[in-house]
mmCIF file of the C-alpha atoms, coordinates in Angstrom:
data_MODEL
# 
_entry.id   MODEL 
# 
loop_
_atom_site.group_PDB 
_atom_site.id 
_atom_site.type_symbol 
_atom_site.label_atom_id 
_atom_site.label_alt_id 
_atom_site.label_comp_id 
_atom_site.label_asym_id 
_atom_site.label_entity_id 
_atom_site.label_seq_id 
_atom_site.pdbx_PDB_ins_code 
_atom_site.Cartn_x 
_atom_site.Cartn_y 
_atom_site.Cartn_z 
_atom_site.occupancy 
_atom_site.B_iso_or_equiv 
_atom_site.pdbx_formal_charge 
_atom_site.auth_seq_id 
_atom_site.auth_comp_id 
_atom_site.auth_asym_id 
_atom_site.auth_atom_id 
_atom_site.pdbx_PDB_model_num 
ATOM 1   C CA . MET A 1 1   ? 11.716 123.072 4.518  1.00 0.00 ? 1   MET A CA 1 
ATOM 2   C CA . GLU A 1 2   ? 10.901 120.317 7.140  1.00 0.00 ? 2   GLU A CA 1 
ATOM 3   C CA . THR A 1 3   ? 10.048 121.913 10.623 1.00 0.00 ? 3   THR A CA 1 
ATOM 4   C CA . THR A 1 4   ? 12.057 120.388 13.477 1.00 0.00 ? 4   THR A CA 1 
ATOM 5   C CA . ARG A 1 5   ? 10.016 119.305 16.149 1.00 0.00 ? 5   ARG A CA 1 
ATOM 6   C CA . LYS A 1 6   ? 10.490 121.476 19.284 1.00 0.00 ? 6   LYS A CA 1 
ATOM 7   C CA . HIS A 1 7   ? 10.714 118.803 22.080 1.00 0.00 ? 7   HIS A CA 1 
ATOM 8   C CA . LYS A 1 8   ? 13.763 116.619 22.121 1.00 0.00 ? 8   LYS A CA 1 
ATOM 9   C CA . VAL A 1 9   ? 14.030 113.272 24.017 1.00 0.00 ? 9   VAL A CA 1 
ATOM 10  C CA . PRO A 1 10  ? 17.329 112.809 25.803 1.00 0.00 ? 10  PRO A CA 1 
ATOM 11  C CA . GLU A 1 11  ? 19.249 109.795 24.244 1.00 0.00 ? 11  GLU A CA 1 
ATOM 12  C CA . MET A 1 12  ? 19.223 106.707 26.753 1.00 0.00 ? 12  MET A CA 1 
ATOM 13  C CA . GLU A 1 13  ? 22.395 106.323 28.275 1.00 0.00 ? 13  GLU A CA 1 
ATOM 14  C CA . GLY A 1 14  ? 23.964 104.750 31.660 1.00 0.00 ? 14  GLY A CA 1 
ATOM 15  C CA . ARG A 1 15  ? 21.597 103.315 33.987 1.00 0.00 ? 15  ARG A CA 1 
ATOM 16  C CA . GLN A 1 16  ? 18.452 104.252 32.485 1.00 0.00 ? 16  GLN A CA 1 
ATOM 17  C CA . ALA A 1 17  ? 19.575 102.493 29.167 1.00 0.00 ? 17  ALA A CA 1 
ATOM 18  C CA . ARG A 1 18  ? 20.221 99.425  31.095 1.00 0.00 ? 18  ARG A CA 1 
ATOM 19  C CA . TRP A 1 19  ? 16.983 99.569  32.969 1.00 0.00 ? 19  TRP A CA 1 
ATOM 20  C CA . TYR A 1 20  ? 15.209 99.688  29.441 1.00 0.00 ? 20  TYR A CA 1 
ATOM 21  C CA . ALA A 1 21  ? 17.366 96.782  28.239 1.00 0.00 ? 21  ALA A CA 1 
ATOM 22  C CA . LYS A 1 22  ? 16.398 94.757  30.951 1.00 0.00 ? 22  LYS A CA 1 
ATOM 23  C CA . ASN A 1 23  ? 12.856 95.176  30.547 1.00 0.00 ? 23  ASN A CA 1 
ATOM 24  C CA . ARG A 1 24  ? 13.012 94.508  26.997 1.00 0.00 ? 24  ARG A CA 1 
ATOM 25  C CA . GLY A 1 25  ? 14.898 91.385  27.239 1.00 0.00 ? 25  GLY A CA 1 
ATOM 26  C CA . THR A 1 26  ? 12.264 89.331  29.423 1.00 0.00 ? 26  THR A CA 1 
ATOM 27  C CA . GLU A 1 27  ? 11.244 86.096  27.977 1.00 0.00 ? 27  GLU A CA 1 
ATOM 28  C CA . ALA A 1 28  ? 7.725  87.338  26.678 1.00 0.00 ? 28  ALA A CA 1 
ATOM 29  C CA . GLN A 1 29  ? 9.535  90.041  24.844 1.00 0.00 ? 29  GLN A CA 1 
ATOM 30  C CA . LEU A 1 30  ? 12.096 87.714  23.344 1.00 0.00 ? 30  LEU A CA 1 
ATOM 31  C CA . LYS A 1 31  ? 9.530  85.613  22.258 1.00 0.00 ? 31  LYS A CA 1 
ATOM 32  C CA . GLN A 1 32  ? 7.887  88.518  20.641 1.00 0.00 ? 32  GLN A CA 1 
ATOM 33  C CA . TYR A 1 33  ? 10.960 89.585  18.772 1.00 0.00 ? 33  TYR A CA 1 
ATOM 34  C CA . ARG A 1 34  ? 11.404 86.014  17.517 1.00 0.00 ? 34  ARG A CA 1 
ATOM 35  C CA . ARG A 1 35  ? 7.974  86.161  16.117 1.00 0.00 ? 35  ARG A CA 1 
ATOM 36  C CA . GLN A 1 36  ? 8.418  89.278  14.553 1.00 0.00 ? 36  GLN A CA 1 
ATOM 37  C CA . ALA A 1 37  ? 11.342 88.251  12.916 1.00 0.00 ? 37  ALA A CA 1 
ATOM 38  C CA . ALA A 1 38  ? 10.002 85.084  11.526 1.00 0.00 ? 38  ALA A CA 1 
ATOM 39  C CA . GLU A 1 39  ? 7.303  87.250  10.031 1.00 0.00 ? 39  GLU A CA 1 
ATOM 40  C CA . VAL A 1 40  ? 10.229 89.461  8.386  1.00 0.00 ? 40  VAL A CA 1 
ATOM 41  C CA . ALA A 1 41  ? 12.002 86.839  7.185  1.00 0.00 ? 41  ALA A CA 1 
ATOM 42  C CA . ALA A 1 42  ? 8.882  85.399  5.365  1.00 0.00 ? 42  ALA A CA 1 
ATOM 43  C CA . GLY A 1 43  ? 9.093  88.585  3.002  1.00 0.00 ? 43  GLY A CA 1 
ATOM 44  C CA . LEU A 1 44  ? 12.894 88.943  2.400  1.00 0.00 ? 44  LEU A CA 1 
ATOM 45  C CA . PRO A 1 45  ? 15.277 86.809  -0.042 1.00 0.00 ? 45  PRO A CA 1 
ATOM 46  C CA . ALA A 1 46  ? 17.905 84.708  1.456  1.00 0.00 ? 46  ALA A CA 1 
ATOM 47  C CA . GLY A 1 47  ? 20.945 86.816  2.603  1.00 0.00 ? 47  GLY A CA 1 
ATOM 48  C CA . ALA A 1 48  ? 19.244 90.036  2.465  1.00 0.00 ? 48  ALA A CA 1 
ATOM 49  C CA . GLU A 1 49  ? 21.133 92.803  3.927  1.00 0.00 ? 49  GLU A CA 1 
ATOM 50  C CA . ILE A 1 50  ? 19.238 94.775  6.661  1.00 0.00 ? 50  ILE A CA 1 
ATOM 51  C CA . LEU A 1 51  ? 19.543 98.158  8.703  1.00 0.00 ? 51  LEU A CA 1 
ATOM 52  C CA . GLU A 1 52  ? 17.555 98.653  11.987 1.00 0.00 ? 52  GLU A CA 1 
ATOM 53  C CA . VAL A 1 53  ? 17.325 102.040 12.901 1.00 0.00 ? 53  VAL A CA 1 
ATOM 54  C CA . ALA A 1 54  ? 17.430 102.671 16.406 1.00 0.00 ? 54  ALA A CA 1 
ATOM 55  C CA . PRO A 1 55  ? 18.044 99.019  17.517 1.00 0.00 ? 55  PRO A CA 1 
ATOM 56  C CA . GLY A 1 56  ? 18.323 99.595  21.273 1.00 0.00 ? 56  GLY A CA 1 
ATOM 57  C CA . PRO A 1 57  ? 19.599 96.756  23.208 1.00 0.00 ? 57  PRO A CA 1 
ATOM 58  C CA . GLY A 1 58  ? 19.850 94.664  19.805 1.00 0.00 ? 58  GLY A CA 1 
ATOM 59  C CA . PHE A 1 59  ? 17.353 91.772  20.663 1.00 0.00 ? 59  PHE A CA 1 
ATOM 60  C CA . PHE A 1 60  ? 15.301 91.848  17.266 1.00 0.00 ? 60  PHE A CA 1 
ATOM 61  C CA . ALA A 1 61  ? 18.406 92.561  15.215 1.00 0.00 ? 61  ALA A CA 1 
ATOM 62  C CA . ILE A 1 62  ? 20.157 89.456  16.735 1.00 0.00 ? 62  ILE A CA 1 
ATOM 63  C CA . GLU A 1 63  ? 16.769 87.428  15.963 1.00 0.00 ? 63  GLU A CA 1 
ATOM 64  C CA . LEU A 1 64  ? 17.142 88.419  12.413 1.00 0.00 ? 64  LEU A CA 1 
ATOM 65  C CA . ALA A 1 65  ? 20.797 87.585  12.518 1.00 0.00 ? 65  ALA A CA 1 
ATOM 66  C CA . LYS A 1 66  ? 20.023 84.093  13.512 1.00 0.00 ? 66  LYS A CA 1 
ATOM 67  C CA . LEU A 1 67  ? 17.751 83.636  10.564 1.00 0.00 ? 67  LEU A CA 1 
ATOM 68  C CA . GLY A 1 68  ? 20.834 84.178  8.456  1.00 0.00 ? 68  GLY A CA 1 
ATOM 69  C CA . PHE A 1 69  ? 20.462 87.763  7.407  1.00 0.00 ? 69  PHE A CA 1 
ATOM 70  C CA . ARG A 1 70  ? 23.489 90.206  7.395  1.00 0.00 ? 70  ARG A CA 1 
ATOM 71  C CA . VAL A 1 71  ? 22.351 92.944  9.941  1.00 0.00 ? 71  VAL A CA 1 
ATOM 72  C CA . THR A 1 72  ? 23.545 96.230  10.675 1.00 0.00 ? 72  THR A CA 1 
ATOM 73  C CA . GLY A 1 73  ? 21.934 98.526  13.681 1.00 0.00 ? 73  GLY A CA 1 
ATOM 74  C CA . LEU A 1 74  ? 22.440 102.375 14.039 1.00 0.00 ? 74  LEU A CA 1 
ATOM 75  C CA . ASP A 1 75  ? 21.785 104.006 17.478 1.00 0.00 ? 75  ASP A CA 1 
ATOM 76  C CA . ILE A 1 76  ? 22.494 107.207 18.876 1.00 0.00 ? 76  ILE A CA 1 
ATOM 77  C CA . SER A 1 77  ? 23.207 105.983 22.296 1.00 0.00 ? 77  SER A CA 1 
ATOM 78  C CA . HIS A 1 78  ? 26.573 104.881 23.057 1.00 0.00 ? 78  HIS A CA 1 
ATOM 79  C CA . THR A 1 79  ? 25.330 102.607 26.085 1.00 0.00 ? 79  THR A CA 1 
ATOM 80  C CA . MET A 1 80  ? 22.756 100.919 23.869 1.00 0.00 ? 80  MET A CA 1 
ATOM 81  C CA . VAL A 1 81  ? 25.281 100.307 21.288 1.00 0.00 ? 81  VAL A CA 1 
ATOM 82  C CA . GLU A 1 82  ? 27.586 98.760  24.089 1.00 0.00 ? 82  GLU A CA 1 
ATOM 83  C CA . ILE A 1 83  ? 24.355 96.777  25.260 1.00 0.00 ? 83  ILE A CA 1 
ATOM 84  C CA . ALA A 1 84  ? 23.607 95.388  21.643 1.00 0.00 ? 84  ALA A CA 1 
ATOM 85  C CA . LEU A 1 85  ? 27.441 94.296  21.299 1.00 0.00 ? 85  LEU A CA 1 
ATOM 86  C CA . GLU A 1 86  ? 27.120 92.528  24.568 1.00 0.00 ? 86  GLU A CA 1 
ATOM 87  C CA . GLU A 1 87  ? 24.028 90.903  23.641 1.00 0.00 ? 87  GLU A CA 1 
ATOM 88  C CA . ALA A 1 88  ? 25.116 89.779  20.110 1.00 0.00 ? 88  ALA A CA 1 
ATOM 89  C CA . ALA A 1 89  ? 28.463 88.271  21.539 1.00 0.00 ? 89  ALA A CA 1 
ATOM 90  C CA . ARG A 1 90  ? 26.374 86.461  24.186 1.00 0.00 ? 90  ARG A CA 1 
ATOM 91  C CA . ALA A 1 91  ? 24.019 84.898  21.300 1.00 0.00 ? 91  ALA A CA 1 
ATOM 92  C CA . GLY A 1 92  ? 27.255 84.154  19.116 1.00 0.00 ? 92  GLY A CA 1 
ATOM 93  C CA . LYS A 1 93  ? 26.098 86.387  16.210 1.00 0.00 ? 93  LYS A CA 1 
ATOM 94  C CA . ALA A 1 94  ? 27.893 88.994  14.366 1.00 0.00 ? 94  ALA A CA 1 
ATOM 95  C CA . VAL A 1 95  ? 25.757 92.074  14.001 1.00 0.00 ? 95  VAL A CA 1 
ATOM 96  C CA . ASP A 1 96  ? 27.405 95.249  13.133 1.00 0.00 ? 96  ASP A CA 1 
ATOM 97  C CA . PHE A 1 97  ? 26.015 97.708  15.806 1.00 0.00 ? 97  PHE A CA 1 
ATOM 98  C CA . ARG A 1 98  ? 27.186 101.348 15.348 1.00 0.00 ? 98  ARG A CA 1 
ATOM 99  C CA . GLN A 1 99  ? 26.875 104.564 17.014 1.00 0.00 ? 99  GLN A CA 1 
ATOM 100 C CA . GLY A 1 100 ? 25.233 107.387 14.634 1.00 0.00 ? 100 GLY A CA 1 
ATOM 101 C CA . ASP A 1 101 ? 22.551 109.661 13.630 1.00 0.00 ? 101 ASP A CA 1 
ATOM 102 C CA . VAL A 1 102 ? 19.583 108.456 11.225 1.00 0.00 ? 102 VAL A CA 1 
ATOM 103 C CA . THR A 1 103 ? 19.379 111.797 9.764  1.00 0.00 ? 103 THR A CA 1 
ATOM 104 C CA . LYS A 1 104 ? 23.073 111.392 8.579  1.00 0.00 ? 104 LYS A CA 1 
ATOM 105 C CA . THR A 1 105 ? 23.634 107.824 8.239  1.00 0.00 ? 105 THR A CA 1 
ATOM 106 C CA . PRO A 1 106 ? 27.301 106.567 7.645  1.00 0.00 ? 106 PRO A CA 1 
ATOM 107 C CA . PHE A 1 107 ? 26.041 104.408 4.608  1.00 0.00 ? 107 PHE A CA 1 
ATOM 108 C CA . ALA A 1 108 ? 26.426 104.475 0.879  1.00 0.00 ? 108 ALA A CA 1 
ATOM 109 C CA . ASP A 1 109 ? 23.356 104.908 -1.480 1.00 0.00 ? 109 ASP A CA 1 
ATOM 110 C CA . GLU A 1 110 ? 21.408 101.519 -2.015 1.00 0.00 ? 110 GLU A CA 1 
ATOM 111 C CA . SER A 1 111 ? 23.298 99.624  0.918  1.00 0.00 ? 111 SER A CA 1 
ATOM 112 C CA . PHE A 1 112 ? 20.516 97.673  2.305  1.00 0.00 ? 112 PHE A CA 1 
ATOM 113 C CA . ASP A 1 113 ? 17.358 95.632  0.916  1.00 0.00 ? 113 ASP A CA 1 
ATOM 114 C CA . PHE A 1 114 ? 15.153 96.197  4.078  1.00 0.00 ? 114 PHE A CA 1 
ATOM 115 C CA . VAL A 1 115 ? 15.259 99.017  6.882  1.00 0.00 ? 115 VAL A CA 1 
ATOM 116 C CA . VAL A 1 116 ? 13.170 98.438  10.148 1.00 0.00 ? 116 VAL A CA 1 
ATOM 117 C CA . CYS A 1 117 ? 12.427 101.097 13.002 1.00 0.00 ? 117 CYS A CA 1 
ATOM 118 C CA . GLN A 1 118 ? 10.786 99.875  16.133 1.00 0.00 ? 118 GLN A CA 1 
ATOM 119 C CA . ALA A 1 119 ? 9.367  102.062 18.964 1.00 0.00 ? 119 ALA A CA 1 
ATOM 120 C CA . ALA A 1 120 ? 11.900 105.041 17.933 1.00 0.00 ? 120 ALA A CA 1 
ATOM 121 C CA . PHE A 1 121 ? 10.402 106.830 15.173 1.00 0.00 ? 121 PHE A CA 1 
ATOM 122 C CA . LYS A 1 122 ? 8.395  109.290 17.427 1.00 0.00 ? 122 LYS A CA 1 
ATOM 123 C CA . ASN A 1 123 ? 11.598 110.600 18.925 1.00 0.00 ? 123 ASN A CA 1 
ATOM 124 C CA . PHE A 1 124 ? 13.034 111.861 15.838 1.00 0.00 ? 124 PHE A CA 1 
ATOM 125 C CA . ARG A 1 125 ? 13.189 115.630 15.759 1.00 0.00 ? 125 ARG A CA 1 
ATOM 126 C CA . GLN A 1 126 ? 13.323 115.680 11.842 1.00 0.00 ? 126 GLN A CA 1 
ATOM 127 C CA . PRO A 1 127 ? 11.071 112.876 10.675 1.00 0.00 ? 127 PRO A CA 1 
ATOM 128 C CA . VAL A 1 128 ? 11.166 113.533 6.988  1.00 0.00 ? 128 VAL A CA 1 
ATOM 129 C CA . THR A 1 129 ? 14.944 113.872 6.924  1.00 0.00 ? 129 THR A CA 1 
ATOM 130 C CA . ALA A 1 130 ? 14.985 110.280 8.987  1.00 0.00 ? 130 ALA A CA 1 
ATOM 131 C CA . LEU A 1 131 ? 12.691 109.121 6.189  1.00 0.00 ? 131 LEU A CA 1 
ATOM 132 C CA . ASN A 1 132 ? 14.660 110.423 3.180  1.00 0.00 ? 132 ASN A CA 1 
ATOM 133 C CA . GLU A 1 133 ? 17.801 108.996 4.675  1.00 0.00 ? 133 GLU A CA 1 
ATOM 134 C CA . MET A 1 134 ? 16.101 105.486 5.088  1.00 0.00 ? 134 MET A CA 1 
ATOM 135 C CA . HIS A 1 135 ? 15.148 105.876 1.462  1.00 0.00 ? 135 HIS A CA 1 
ATOM 136 C CA . ARG A 1 136 ? 18.402 106.720 0.374  1.00 0.00 ? 136 ARG A CA 1 
ATOM 137 C CA . VAL A 1 137 ? 20.274 103.743 1.679  1.00 0.00 ? 137 VAL A CA 1 
ATOM 138 C CA . LEU A 1 138 ? 17.628 101.452 0.563  1.00 0.00 ? 138 LEU A CA 1 
ATOM 139 C CA . ARG A 1 139 ? 18.087 99.450  -2.958 1.00 0.00 ? 139 ARG A CA 1 
ATOM 140 C CA . PRO A 1 140 ? 15.393 100.004 -5.576 1.00 0.00 ? 140 PRO A CA 1 
ATOM 141 C CA . GLY A 1 141 ? 12.640 97.656  -4.983 1.00 0.00 ? 141 GLY A CA 1 
ATOM 142 C CA . GLY A 1 142 ? 13.308 97.444  -1.114 1.00 0.00 ? 142 GLY A CA 1 
ATOM 143 C CA . PHE A 1 143 ? 10.936 98.779  1.757  1.00 0.00 ? 143 PHE A CA 1 
ATOM 144 C CA . ALA A 1 144 ? 11.002 99.765  4.992  1.00 0.00 ? 144 ALA A CA 1 
ATOM 145 C CA . VAL A 1 145 ? 8.754  99.025  7.967  1.00 0.00 ? 145 VAL A CA 1 
ATOM 146 C CA . ILE A 1 146 ? 8.261  101.304 11.060 1.00 0.00 ? 146 ILE A CA 1 
ATOM 147 C CA . HIS A 1 147 ? 6.454  100.391 14.038 1.00 0.00 ? 147 HIS A CA 1 
ATOM 148 C CA . ASP A 1 148 ? 5.833  102.831 16.815 1.00 0.00 ? 148 ASP A CA 1 
ATOM 149 C CA . LEU A 1 149 ? 3.162  103.917 19.234 1.00 0.00 ? 149 LEU A CA 1 
ATOM 150 C CA . ASN A 1 150 ? -0.305 105.212 17.977 1.00 0.00 ? 150 ASN A CA 1 
ATOM 151 C CA . HIS A 1 151 ? -1.097 108.491 19.081 1.00 0.00 ? 151 HIS A CA 1 
ATOM 152 C CA . GLN A 1 152 ? -4.610 107.365 19.562 1.00 0.00 ? 152 GLN A CA 1 
ATOM 153 C CA . ALA A 1 153 ? -3.968 104.596 21.796 1.00 0.00 ? 153 ALA A CA 1 
ATOM 154 C CA . THR A 1 154 ? -6.263 104.300 24.872 1.00 0.00 ? 154 THR A CA 1 
ATOM 155 C CA . GLY A 1 155 ? -5.057 104.118 28.511 1.00 0.00 ? 155 GLY A CA 1 
ATOM 156 C CA . ALA A 1 156 ? -6.704 100.698 28.543 1.00 0.00 ? 156 ALA A CA 1 
ATOM 157 C CA . ASP A 1 157 ? -4.908 99.554  25.181 1.00 0.00 ? 157 ASP A CA 1 
ATOM 158 C CA . ILE A 1 158 ? -1.368 100.394 27.058 1.00 0.00 ? 158 ILE A CA 1 
ATOM 159 C CA . GLN A 1 159 ? -2.510 98.591  30.340 1.00 0.00 ? 159 GLN A CA 1 
ATOM 160 C CA . ARG A 1 160 ? -2.988 95.255  28.006 1.00 0.00 ? 160 ARG A CA 1 
ATOM 161 C CA . GLU A 1 161 ? 0.409  95.783  26.287 1.00 0.00 ? 161 GLU A CA 1 
ATOM 162 C CA . VAL A 1 162 ? 1.914  96.131  29.727 1.00 0.00 ? 162 VAL A CA 1 
ATOM 163 C CA . ASP A 1 163 ? 0.372  93.266  31.104 1.00 0.00 ? 163 ASP A CA 1 
ATOM 164 C CA . SER A 1 164 ? 1.865  91.177  28.197 1.00 0.00 ? 164 SER A CA 1 
ATOM 165 C CA . MET A 1 165 ? 5.457  92.378  28.832 1.00 0.00 ? 165 MET A CA 1 
ATOM 166 C CA . ASP A 1 166 ? 5.680  90.265  32.253 1.00 0.00 ? 166 ASP A CA 1 
ATOM 167 C CA . VAL A 1 167 ? 7.825  93.054  33.855 1.00 0.00 ? 167 VAL A CA 1 
ATOM 168 C CA . GLY A 1 168 ? 6.394  92.726  37.499 1.00 0.00 ? 168 GLY A CA 1 
ATOM 169 C CA . LEU A 1 169 ? 4.315  95.175  39.374 1.00 0.00 ? 169 LEU A CA 1 
ATOM 170 C CA . ILE A 1 170 ? 6.600  98.068  39.849 1.00 0.00 ? 170 ILE A CA 1 
ATOM 171 C CA . ASN A 1 171 ? 8.406  97.784  36.662 1.00 0.00 ? 171 ASN A CA 1 
ATOM 172 C CA . GLY A 1 172 ? 4.967  97.793  35.042 1.00 0.00 ? 172 GLY A CA 1 
ATOM 173 C CA . PHE A 1 173 ? 3.796  101.058 36.808 1.00 0.00 ? 173 PHE A CA 1 
ATOM 174 C CA . THR A 1 174 ? 7.006  102.624 35.384 1.00 0.00 ? 174 THR A CA 1 
ATOM 175 C CA . VAL A 1 175 ? 6.527  101.327 31.898 1.00 0.00 ? 175 VAL A CA 1 
ATOM 176 C CA . ARG A 1 176 ? 2.978  102.379 31.724 1.00 0.00 ? 176 ARG A CA 1 
ATOM 177 C CA . GLN A 1 177 ? 3.606  105.618 32.708 1.00 0.00 ? 177 GLN A CA 1 
ATOM 178 C CA . THR A 1 178 ? 6.462  105.989 30.379 1.00 0.00 ? 178 THR A CA 1 
ATOM 179 C CA . LEU A 1 179 ? 4.338  104.754 27.337 1.00 0.00 ? 179 LEU A CA 1 
ATOM 180 C CA . GLY A 1 180 ? 1.608  107.290 28.289 1.00 0.00 ? 180 GLY A CA 1 
ATOM 181 C CA . TRP A 1 181 ? 4.324  110.030 28.323 1.00 0.00 ? 181 TRP A CA 1 
ATOM 182 C CA . LEU A 1 182 ? 5.509  108.854 25.016 1.00 0.00 ? 182 LEU A CA 1 
ATOM 183 C CA . ARG A 1 183 ? 1.976  108.414 23.251 1.00 0.00 ? 183 ARG A CA 1 
ATOM 184 C CA . ARG A 1 184 ? 1.994  112.026 23.598 1.00 0.00 ? 184 ARG A CA 1 
ATOM 185 C CA . ARG A 1 185 ? 4.753  112.472 20.900 1.00 0.00 ? 185 ARG A CA 1 
ATOM 186 C CA . ALA A 1 186 ? 3.494  109.630 18.799 1.00 0.00 ? 186 ALA A CA 1 
ATOM 187 C CA . PHE A 1 187 ? 2.023  110.454 15.423 1.00 0.00 ? 187 PHE A CA 1 
ATOM 188 C CA . THR A 1 188 ? -1.453 109.399 14.236 1.00 0.00 ? 188 THR A CA 1 
ATOM 189 C CA . PRO A 1 189 ? -2.043 107.290 11.017 1.00 0.00 ? 189 PRO A CA 1 
ATOM 190 C CA . ALA A 1 190 ? -2.825 110.527 9.100  1.00 0.00 ? 190 ALA A CA 1 
ATOM 191 C CA . GLN A 1 191 ? 0.181  112.229 10.308 1.00 0.00 ? 191 GLN A CA 1 
ATOM 192 C CA . PHE A 1 192 ? 2.436  109.370 9.129  1.00 0.00 ? 192 PHE A CA 1 
ATOM 193 C CA . GLU A 1 193 ? 0.614  109.286 5.955  1.00 0.00 ? 193 GLU A CA 1 
ATOM 194 C CA . GLU A 1 194 ? 1.510  113.303 5.560  1.00 0.00 ? 194 GLU A CA 1 
ATOM 195 C CA . LEU A 1 195 ? 5.209  112.675 6.585  1.00 0.00 ? 195 LEU A CA 1 
ATOM 196 C CA . ALA A 1 196 ? 5.582  109.788 3.914  1.00 0.00 ? 196 ALA A CA 1 
ATOM 197 C CA . ALA A 1 197 ? 3.918  111.747 1.235  1.00 0.00 ? 197 ALA A CA 1 
ATOM 198 C CA . GLU A 1 198 ? 6.461  114.658 1.888  1.00 0.00 ? 198 GLU A CA 1 
ATOM 199 C CA . SER A 1 199 ? 9.448  112.436 1.790  1.00 0.00 ? 199 SER A CA 1 
ATOM 200 C CA . ALA A 1 200 ? 11.165 110.580 -0.836 1.00 0.00 ? 200 ALA A CA 1 
ATOM 201 C CA . PHE A 1 201 ? 8.977  107.405 -0.326 1.00 0.00 ? 201 PHE A CA 1 
ATOM 202 C CA . GLY A 1 202 ? 5.931  109.672 -1.542 1.00 0.00 ? 202 GLY A CA 1 
ATOM 203 C CA . GLY A 1 203 ? 3.556  107.596 0.516  1.00 0.00 ? 203 GLY A CA 1 
ATOM 204 C CA . CYS A 1 204 ? 3.038  104.850 2.791  1.00 0.00 ? 204 CYS A CA 1 
ATOM 205 C CA . SER A 1 205 ? 0.385  102.200 3.957  1.00 0.00 ? 205 SER A CA 1 
ATOM 206 C CA . VAL A 1 206 ? -0.671 102.131 7.614  1.00 0.00 ? 206 VAL A CA 1 
ATOM 207 C CA . THR A 1 207 ? -2.220 99.290  9.855  1.00 0.00 ? 207 THR A CA 1 
ATOM 208 C CA . GLN A 1 208 ? -2.960 99.737  13.445 1.00 0.00 ? 208 GLN A CA 1 
ATOM 209 C CA . ALA A 1 209 ? -2.761 96.881  16.160 1.00 0.00 ? 209 ALA A CA 1 
ATOM 210 C CA . GLY A 1 210 ? -3.111 97.269  19.882 1.00 0.00 ? 210 GLY A CA 1 
ATOM 211 C CA . ILE A 1 211 ? -1.114 100.402 21.010 1.00 0.00 ? 211 ILE A CA 1 
ATOM 212 C CA . GLY A 1 212 ? 0.955  100.409 17.640 1.00 0.00 ? 212 GLY A CA 1 
ATOM 213 C CA . LEU A 1 213 ? 1.055  101.219 14.041 1.00 0.00 ? 213 LEU A CA 1 
ATOM 214 C CA . GLU A 1 214 ? 3.047  99.683  11.456 1.00 0.00 ? 214 GLU A CA 1 
ATOM 215 C CA . VAL A 1 215 ? 3.941  101.831 8.511  1.00 0.00 ? 215 VAL A CA 1 
ATOM 216 C CA . ARG A 1 216 ? 5.288  100.129 5.186  1.00 0.00 ? 216 ARG A CA 1 
ATOM 217 C CA . LEU A 1 217 ? 7.020  102.128 2.749  1.00 0.00 ? 217 LEU A CA 1 
ATOM 218 C CA . THR A 1 218 ? 8.471  100.963 -0.383 1.00 0.00 ? 218 THR A CA 1 
ATOM 219 C CA . HIS A 1 219 ? 11.321 102.267 -2.520 1.00 0.00 ? 219 HIS A CA 1 
# 
């Protein structure tokens, strides 16, 4: 039986959620989302159905929708869902953002071709259950990608990441402190491999870049 992680991270609501969204919505960040969306699109069939787990303000999901994909987002935070819907309306894109829990998603089996989760997996208290749900809603031949902090990232790695965000001096300090705190919750590559092996996926591949990890899991 899976062990639930002891330390729960409070869901971002209200002013905290809007502060986060503002810092994720800089031009430098949006440019990164566009680049990542283009990279994802290169490996997916036209019209693929995508689920983003914990999309936050929804910027990445919206970029995927701009490329012609049918995109759904599921976030635990009510405020984040509100923000994401506002951003989607502003962009003129229909993205199905919903409030819900990744450990019991409101979707039928084999609903999606691709599942993505960015910068949130470390906060899940039942990571194997979350992986099992991702596997359940994927169609055979589909795959999931998780981008998250690397527990082994150094302080210098974090500083370079913050410098690239273009969030200003004061917000940069706050973001750097927050990333340092979140890194303590993050997984190492070996830990991700152990979690994936325990899940319905049975395994994964992990690559490292900067402060982050990319974990790929195939149905």
